[in-house]
C-alpha positions, 0 to 999 in steps of 0.5 A: 583367748587363753586357748589361742595364746597357748597355740601361738607361743609354741608356733613362735618357738617352733619357727625360731627353731626351724630358722636355726635348723635351716641355717645349720643345714645350710652351713653343713651342706655348703661346707661351713662346718667341716670334719674335725671342727667342733661347735658348742650350743653357746657359740651358736646361740651367740652367732644366731643371737638367740637363746640356747634352747632353739639351738639345742633343739635344732642340734638334736634334730641334726644329730638324729639324722646323722648330720652331727654327733656329740664329740665330748661334753658340750662339744658337737661336730661332724660324725666320722664317716666309715667306708661302710656308711659311705657305701650305704649312703652312696647306694641310696643316693644312686637310687634316689637322685638320678630319679629326681633328675629324670623327673626334673627333665620330664617337668621342666619348662623354659620359664623355670629353667632359667634358675637352673641355667644360672646355677649351672653357669655359677659352676662353670664360672668357678671351675678353675678354683677346684673344690673350693668352698665357693665351688662346693656351694655352687655345686649344692645350689645346682643339684638342689635346684634340680631336685626342686624341679622334680617337684617332690617334697618327699624326695627332697627331704630324703636327698637332703638327709643323705647330703647332710651325712656326706656333703662335709666330706666333698672337700676330699674331691680335690684333684683337678681330674676329679673336678673336670670329670664332675664338670662334664657330668654337670654339663650332661645333666644340664643339657639333658634337663634343658632338652627334656630327656629324662633317661639321659638325665638319669644316667648323667646324674648316676655317673656324677655320683658314682664317679665321686664315690670311686674317689671318696672311698679311697679315703676310708 
């Protein structure tokens, strides 16, 4: 019994830490923590109603993948993005995410297409609002439903790490023209996956990321 209890307690702590980590990831990926905003372990522990330890451990994990950085003392925030870092992240995105879209188009079935259709419709419904927080959340949901359909947890982990570094800056894609271009890419991505056309899905996803990069690099 003593040996079992030694294993059970760490598992519970790990589960709590993972829960905090996942919620923090969601905040970063969906625009809940923005560049220039500072957070502390104490404030997050209060918000999550947990002790500081799982928060501290989750923040350490996020810092290690470049999603967060220590600003000063106990204050943590989104790292500043350089033009060089942006180019590197986007170059990897242009390799990995189009492949995920192609895989999704190869394997999607009518039964698991419904969730992607709903998330695409959410993008359409929120189109007129521009790059609002709601639209950014819908954009995340749409993209990651595609990456889930690709059926590779390894690829999903890579993509999430990339997005954790770049997603807080998606709010810079603010002009209506940028928004319309992105929506055309989304429509092409959805249509190609719906009709099981992998190469078209690959090209449409590549175009979506490449056009966003052209806009973003103008800010750095």
